[in-house]
C-alpha positions as CSV (number, residue, x, y, z in Angstrom):
1,M,-42.3,51.5,224.1
2,R,-40.5,53.7,221.7
3,A,-42.4,56.0,218.9
4,V,-39.2,55.3,216.8
5,D,-39.8,51.6,216.6
6,I,-43.7,52.6,216.1
7,I,-42.6,54.6,213.1
8,N,-40.5,51.7,211.8
9,K,-42.8,49.4,212.1
10,K,-45.5,51.0,210.2
11,K,-42.9,52.1,207.6
12,Y,-42.2,48.8,206.3
13,G,-46.0,48.1,206.1
14,N,-46.5,46.4,209.3
15,A,-49.4,46.6,211.4
16,L,-49.6,48.4,214.8
17,T,-51.0,47.3,217.7
18,T,-53.5,48.6,220.0
19,D,-51.3,49.4,222.6
20,E,-48.7,51.2,220.2
21,I,-51.8,53.6,218.4
22,R,-52.7,54.4,222.0
23,F,-49.1,54.9,223.2
24,I,-48.6,57.2,220.5
25,V,-51.7,59.3,220.9
26,D,-51.8,59.6,224.0
27,G,-48.0,60.6,223.9
28,Y,-48.5,63.4,221.5
29,T,-51.6,64.7,223.3
30,K,-49.7,64.8,226.2
31,G,-46.7,66.8,224.3
32,E,-44.2,63.9,225.8
33,I,-43.8,62.9,221.7
34,P,-42.8,65.7,219.7
35,D,-44.3,67.0,216.4
36,Y,-41.6,65.8,213.8
37,Q,-42.3,61.6,215.1
38,M,-45.8,62.5,214.7
39,S,-45.3,63.9,211.5
40,A,-43.3,60.9,210.2
41,L,-45.8,58.3,211.5
42,C,-48.4,60.2,209.9
43,M,-46.5,60.1,206.7
44,A,-45.6,56.2,207.4
45,I,-49.4,55.9,207.4
46,Y,-50.1,58.2,204.1
47,F,-47.5,55.5,202.1
48,Q,-48.2,51.8,204.2
49,S,-52.0,52.9,204.8
50,M,-53.6,51.0,207.5
51,D,-56.2,47.9,208.1
52,S,-59.6,48.6,209.1
53,R,-58.7,47.2,213.2
54,E,-55.6,49.9,213.3
55,I,-58.0,52.6,211.8
56,A,-61.2,51.7,214.5
57,D,-57.9,51.6,216.9
58,L,-56.8,55.3,216.3
59,T,-60.6,56.4,216.2
60,M,-61.1,55.5,219.7
61,A,-57.6,56.5,220.6
62,M,-58.5,60.0,219.6
63,V,-61.8,59.8,221.2
64,K,-60.4,58.6,224.7
65,S,-58.3,61.7,224.2
66,G,-60.6,64.3,225.6
67,D,-64.6,65.0,226.8
68,E,-67.5,62.4,225.5
69,V,-70.3,63.2,225.5
70,D,-73.1,61.4,227.5
71,L,-76.7,61.5,225.5
72,S,-77.8,58.7,227.9
73,A,-80.3,60.8,229.4
74,I,-82.0,61.1,226.2
75,N,-84.4,58.4,225.0
76,G,-84.2,56.7,221.9
77,I,-81.9,56.4,219.2
78,K,-80.2,59.8,219.0
79,V,-79.0,60.0,215.5
80,D,-76.6,62.3,213.7
81,K,-75.8,63.3,210.2
82,H,-71.9,64.8,209.2
83,S,-71.0,66.1,205.4
84,T,-67.6,66.2,204.7
85,G,-67.9,69.7,203.1
86,G,-69.5,71.1,200.2
87,V,-70.8,74.6,198.6
88,G,-74.2,75.6,199.3
89,D,-74.8,73.0,201.4
90,K,-77.5,73.7,203.7
91,I,-78.9,70.2,204.0
92,S,-79.0,70.3,208.1
93,L,-81.1,72.9,208.3
94,I,-83.6,71.0,206.5
95,V,-82.8,67.3,207.7
96,I,-83.0,68.3,211.4
97,P,-86.7,69.5,211.6
98,L,-88.0,66.6,209.0
99,V,-86.5,63.7,210.7
100,A,-87.4,65.5,214.0
101,S,-91.0,65.7,212.6
102,V,-90.7,61.4,212.9
103,G,-89.9,61.3,216.4
104,I,-86.4,60.3,216.0
105,P,-84.1,62.4,218.3
106,V,-81.5,64.5,216.7
107,A,-78.8,65.4,219.0
108,K,-75.9,67.4,216.7
109,M,-73.1,69.1,217.7
110,S,-71.9,71.0,214.4
111,G,-68.9,73.1,213.1
112,R,-68.3,76.4,211.4
113,G,-67.1,76.8,207.9
114,L,-63.6,77.1,206.9
115,G,-62.3,78.3,203.3
116,H,-64.5,77.4,200.2
117,T,-66.9,75.2,202.5
118,G,-69.7,76.8,204.6
119,G,-70.3,75.9,208.4
120,T,-73.9,74.9,209.8
121,V,-73.4,76.6,212.7
122,D,-72.8,79.9,210.5
123,K,-75.8,79.9,209.0
124,L,-77.9,79.1,212.2
125,E,-76.0,82.5,214.0
126,S,-77.5,84.7,210.8
127,I,-81.0,84.2,212.6
128,S,-81.6,86.8,215.2
129,G,-81.1,85.6,219.0
130,F,-80.0,82.0,217.9
131,K,-78.0,80.3,220.7
132,I,-75.3,78.1,219.6
133,E,-74.4,77.4,222.8
134,L,-76.3,75.4,225.4
135,T,-76.0,74.1,228.8
136,P,-75.6,69.9,228.7
137,N,-79.0,70.2,230.7
138,A,-81.3,72.6,228.4
139,F,-79.4,70.4,225.3
140,I,-81.0,67.2,226.7
141,E,-84.2,68.6,227.6
142,N,-84.6,69.9,224.0
143,V,-84.0,66.7,222.4
144,N,-86.5,64.6,224.9
145,R,-89.1,67.3,224.6
146,Y,-88.6,68.1,220.8
147,K,-86.2,65.7,219.5
148,M,-83.8,68.2,218.3
149,A,-80.9,70.5,219.3
150,I,-77.8,71.6,218.0
151,V,-74.4,73.0,219.8
152,G,-71.2,74.2,218.5
153,Q,-68.2,71.6,219.3
154,S,-66.7,71.3,222.6
155,G,-63.3,72.7,222.9
156,N,-62.2,69.3,224.7
157,L,-63.7,66.6,222.4
158,T,-60.6,64.9,220.6
159,P,-57.8,67.1,221.0
160,A,-55.5,64.6,219.8
161,D,-57.3,64.5,216.3
162,K,-57.1,68.7,216.3
163,K,-53.3,68.4,217.3
164,I,-52.9,65.8,214.4
165,Y,-55.1,67.7,212.0
166,A,-53.0,70.7,212.2
167,L,-49.9,69.1,211.8
168,R,-51.4,66.7,208.8
169,D,-52.0,70.6,207.1
170,V,-48.9,71.7,207.2
171,T,-46.6,68.5,206.3
172,G,-48.3,67.0,203.3
173,T,-50.2,64.5,205.0
174,I,-54.1,65.3,204.9
175,D,-55.5,63.3,202.0
176,S,-54.6,59.8,203.7
177,I,-57.8,58.1,203.9
178,P,-57.1,56.4,207.5
179,L,-56.6,59.7,208.6
180,I,-59.6,61.3,207.1
181,A,-61.5,58.7,208.5
182,S,-60.6,58.5,211.9
183,S,-60.2,62.2,212.0
184,I,-64.8,62.6,211.3
185,M,-65.4,59.4,212.8
186,S,-63.8,60.1,216.2
187,K,-65.5,63.4,216.8
188,K,-69.0,61.7,215.7
189,I,-67.9,58.9,217.8
190,A,-67.1,61.3,220.6
191,S,-70.7,63.2,220.2
192,G,-72.5,60.2,221.6
193,A,-74.9,59.7,218.5
194,D,-75.7,55.9,218.3
195,A,-76.5,56.1,214.8
196,I,-74.7,58.2,211.7
197,V,-75.9,59.1,208.6
198,L,-72.5,60.2,206.6
199,D,-72.9,62.7,203.7
200,V,-69.6,62.4,201.6
201,K,-69.2,64.8,199.1
202,V,-67.7,64.2,195.7
203,G,-66.9,66.1,192.7
204,S,-64.9,69.6,192.1
205,G,-66.4,71.4,195.4
206,A,-65.4,68.3,197.8
207,F,-62.5,67.4,199.3
208,M,-62.6,64.2,197.0
209,K,-62.6,64.8,193.7
210,E,-62.6,61.6,192.3
211,L,-65.4,58.9,192.8
212,K,-63.2,56.3,193.6
213,D,-61.2,57.8,196.7
214,A,-65.0,59.2,197.8
215,R,-66.2,55.6,197.8
216,A,-62.8,54.3,199.7
217,L,-63.8,56.9,202.1
218,A,-67.2,56.1,202.2
219,E,-66.8,52.5,203.0
220,T,-63.6,53.1,205.7
221,M,-65.8,55.4,207.9
222,V,-69.1,53.2,207.7
223,A,-66.8,49.8,208.8
224,I,-65.4,52.0,211.7
225,G,-68.5,52.9,212.5
226,K,-70.0,49.4,212.6
227,S,-66.6,48.0,214.4
228,L,-67.2,50.5,217.2
229,D,-71.2,49.5,217.1
230,R,-72.6,52.5,215.6
231,K,-75.0,51.9,212.9
232,T,-73.7,53.6,210.1
233,V,-74.6,54.8,206.4
234,A,-72.9,56.5,203.9
235,V,-74.3,58.9,200.9
236,I,-72.5,59.6,198.4
237,T,-73.5,63.0,196.5
238,N,-72.7,65.0,193.8
239,M,-70.8,68.4,194.7
240,D,-69.7,68.9,191.0
241,Q,-71.8,72.2,191.4
242,P,-72.8,74.1,194.4
243,L,-76.2,72.4,195.8
244,G,-79.1,74.5,195.0
245,H,-79.3,78.2,194.2
246,E,-77.8,80.3,197.0
247,I,-74.2,80.4,198.8
248,G,-74.0,82.1,201.7
249,N,-75.4,81.9,205.7
250,A,-78.4,84.2,205.6
251,N,-79.0,83.2,201.8
252,E,-78.7,79.3,202.5
253,V,-81.4,79.8,205.4
254,T,-83.2,81.5,203.1
255,E,-83.0,78.2,200.5
256,A,-83.8,75.9,203.6
257,I,-86.7,77.3,204.1
258,A,-88.0,77.3,200.5
259,V,-87.0,73.5,200.3
260,L,-89.4,72.7,203.9
261,S,-92.0,74.8,202.4
262,G,-92.1,72.5,199.1
263,R,-90.1,74.8,196.8
264,G,-86.6,75.1,196.2
265,D,-84.1,73.0,193.8
266,A,-84.5,69.4,193.0
267,D,-80.7,68.4,193.9
268,E,-80.9,69.8,197.5
269,R,-84.5,68.4,198.1
270,H,-83.6,64.9,197.0
271,V,-80.2,64.8,198.6
272,A,-82.1,66.2,202.4
273,L,-85.2,63.5,201.6
274,T,-82.9,60.4,200.8
275,I,-80.5,61.2,203.9
276,A,-83.5,62.1,206.4
277,S,-84.7,58.8,205.4
278,H,-82.0,56.9,205.7
279,M,-81.8,58.8,209.7
280,C,-85.5,57.9,209.9
281,V,-84.3,54.0,209.5
282,L,-81.9,54.1,211.7
283,G,-83.6,55.6,214.3
284,G,-86.0,52.7,214.3
285,A,-89.0,55.1,212.4
286,F,-89.2,53.0,209.4
287,R,-88.4,49.6,207.8
288,E,-87.8,51.0,204.1
289,V,-85.8,54.1,203.4
290,S,-88.5,54.2,200.6
291,D,-91.3,54.6,203.0
292,A,-89.2,57.2,204.8
293,Y,-89.1,59.3,201.6
294,K,-92.9,59.1,201.1
295,H,-93.6,59.9,204.4
296,L,-91.2,62.8,204.8
297,E,-92.4,64.3,201.5
298,T,-96.0,64.2,203.0
299,V,-94.7,66.3,206.1
300,I,-93.3,69.0,203.7
301,A,-96.6,68.9,201.8
302,S,-98.8,69.4,204.5
303,G,-96.5,72.5,206.3
304,E,-95.8,70.5,209.0
305,A,-91.6,70.6,208.2
306,L,-91.9,74.1,208.4
307,Q,-93.8,74.2,211.9
308,F,-91.0,72.5,213.1
309,L,-88.6,74.8,212.0
310,K,-89.8,77.2,213.9
311,T,-90.2,75.1,216.8
312,F,-85.9,74.5,216.5
313,I,-85.7,78.1,216.0
314,R,-87.5,79.4,218.7
315,I,-86.2,76.5,221.2
316,Q,-82.6,78.0,220.5
317,G,-83.6,81.5,221.2
318,G,-83.9,82.4,217.5
319,D,-86.5,84.6,215.6
320,E,-88.8,81.9,214.4
321,T,-90.7,84.9,212.3
322,I,-88.1,84.7,209.8
323,V,-89.6,81.0,208.3
324,D,-92.9,83.4,207.5
325,D,-90.5,86.3,206.5
326,P,-87.3,85.3,205.7
327,A,-86.5,89.2,204.4
328,K,-86.0,90.2,208.5
329,L,-82.6,88.1,207.6
330,P,-79.3,90.0,207.0
331,A,-79.1,91.7,203.7
332,A,-76.1,93.0,202.2
333,T,-75.6,96.8,200.8
334,K,-74.4,95.7,197.2
335,H,-75.9,93.6,194.2
336,I,-73.7,92.7,191.4
337,E,-74.8,91.0,188.6
338,V,-72.2,89.1,186.9
339,K,-73.3,88.3,183.2
340,A,-72.1,86.2,180.3
341,D,-69.6,87.3,177.9
342,I,-70.1,83.9,175.9
343,E,-73.7,81.6,174.4
344,G,-73.8,78.3,174.9
345,Y,-74.9,75.6,177.4
346,I,-73.1,75.3,180.7
347,T,-71.3,72.1,181.0
348,G,-69.2,72.9,184.3
349,L,-69.6,74.9,187.1
350,D,-66.7,74.4,189.7
351,A,-67.8,74.5,193.1
352,E,-64.5,75.0,194.9
353,K,-64.0,78.2,193.2
354,I,-67.6,79.2,193.5
355,G,-67.3,78.7,197.2
356,L,-64.1,80.8,196.9
357,A,-65.9,83.2,195.6
358,A,-68.3,83.6,198.4
359,M,-65.6,83.7,201.2
360,L,-63.8,86.7,199.1
361,L,-67.2,88.4,199.7
362,G,-67.2,88.0,203.4
363,A,-69.2,84.6,203.3
364,G,-66.3,82.7,204.8
365,R,-63.2,82.5,206.7
366,K,-59.7,82.0,205.5
367,T,-58.6,81.2,209.2
368,K,-60.8,80.2,212.4
369,E,-60.5,83.9,213.8
370,D,-61.7,85.6,210.6
371,P,-65.1,87.2,211.2
372,I,-68.0,86.5,208.4
373,D,-70.5,88.6,207.0
374,Y,-74.0,86.4,207.3
375,A,-75.6,88.8,204.4
376,A,-72.6,87.9,202.1
377,G,-73.4,85.5,199.4
378,I,-74.0,84.5,195.9
379,T,-77.1,83.5,193.7
380,L,-76.7,81.6,191.3
381,S,-79.2,82.5,188.4
382,K,-77.3,79.5,185.7
383,K,-76.6,76.2,186.5
384,I,-74.9,73.2,184.6
385,G,-77.1,72.2,181.8
386,D,-79.0,75.6,181.3
387,Y,-78.3,77.9,177.9
388,V,-77.2,81.3,178.2
389,N,-77.0,83.8,176.0
390,F,-74.4,86.7,175.6
391,G,-75.6,89.3,178.3
392,D,-77.7,86.8,180.5
393,V,-77.0,87.2,184.6
394,L,-75.1,84.0,185.4
395,C,-75.0,84.9,189.3
396,L,-75.6,87.4,191.7
397,L,-73.1,89.1,193.8
398,H,-74.1,90.2,197.7
399,T,-71.8,92.0,199.5
400,N,-70.8,94.7,201.8
401,V,-67.3,94.9,200.2
402,D,-66.3,97.4,198.0
403,D,-63.7,95.6,196.0
404,V,-65.4,92.3,194.0
405,L,-63.1,92.1,191.1
406,E,-61.2,88.7,192.3
407,A,-64.6,87.4,193.1
408,E,-65.7,87.9,189.4
409,K,-62.6,86.5,188.4
410,Q,-63.0,83.3,190.3
411,I,-67.1,82.5,189.2
412,R,-66.3,83.3,185.5
413,S,-62.8,80.3,185.9
414,A,-65.7,78.5,187.4
415,Y,-68.0,78.3,184.1
416,R,-67.6,75.7,181.3
417,F,-69.2,76.3,178.3
418,S,-70.3,73.9,175.0
419,T,-72.4,74.2,172.0
420,Q,-73.7,70.2,173.2
421,Q,-76.3,70.2,175.8
422,P,-74.6,67.9,178.9
423,E,-76.2,65.0,180.5
424,A,-77.9,65.7,183.4
425,L,-76.2,65.4,186.6
426,Q,-76.5,62.5,189.1
427,Y,-77.3,64.0,192.4
428,V,-77.5,61.0,194.9
429,I,-74.4,58.4,193.7
430,D,-74.0,56.0,195.9
431,I,-75.4,54.6,199.3
432,I,-72.7,52.9,200.8
433,S,-74.5,50.2,204.2
């Protein structure tokens, strides 16, 4: 078997066999197949796509390239969730305690933020003492006893995906549905979950800007999950503006606490409850999503959700008192108002630009090696649908850096105004099951 023959076969639009896919993924992971040949295959896949069987085979080839997490010692149906990335996306912080409260085990592996999107690990590490690295035994014990635990992604989880993704990043093949779907699902499958709820973002702050592309990605990932015997549901959610009003690590922990207290914005509350409800159904606690949704609302109203959040923080070494006193979280030294220089209704709020502004303030990374400032972030005072008068505060910048001119420029360019009030945004756009 030769790599060039596999490249030519896909170049002409023919389906690759399971053995051919395994051969090229294994060979590339081991360094036996060079970058230029894998680049050529990625470009062939970009133009010719793959059928559902090929995508499932590619996913499993990447899973088998490294370690697989064995969660068999955890009782019950292990349910995980994954977001394709957004701005102000603190949904994992909300759903983990909610799902655990009904007895569904959430054994989650999560990553750090890069670029304009934030990472769950970074948000949790803004809590003093919180440990994202647990021994396998501690991880399993926490899930069995408390129904929840989170760890950072293993260094040898899907090494083939890491190599291929780095190559795609510099060869113009990032935006390929088969390659995106297999990349995401390989990590979820290798993480050992029995069931997966996917939060597929669409809009200005998402990787998928168009609904048709988001739907195609969601359908492809659900098909992969089911073909590999994983219960899988995708929830397509709106990322045409940031979720909630807070962007930045400590800021978003504060807002997650607010949601679990029964406060918080309607958008993040509805998205979180929808995703958590699907997790509860896949985990077997409820038959109907609507019943799970209603029950989780009572969990929040009773204060039980907050108690589960405190437990979650405590069992991972964090300071649980921040739940009652969020002022203990890291705080910036500078708080700068950005005021409106125009009047009208806000009709657009580019989430990607807001995320980039937060990164410039210190809340995110340009590269994986960059340090981040847990205190940095943005509080949005006005969002889509709000009327703004001249001089009203659009948002508040929280930072420890001196130069905020570029960040402010990004924010001002993110807002669009009109004399006409826009239609209300739909938060949950579609469910793919």
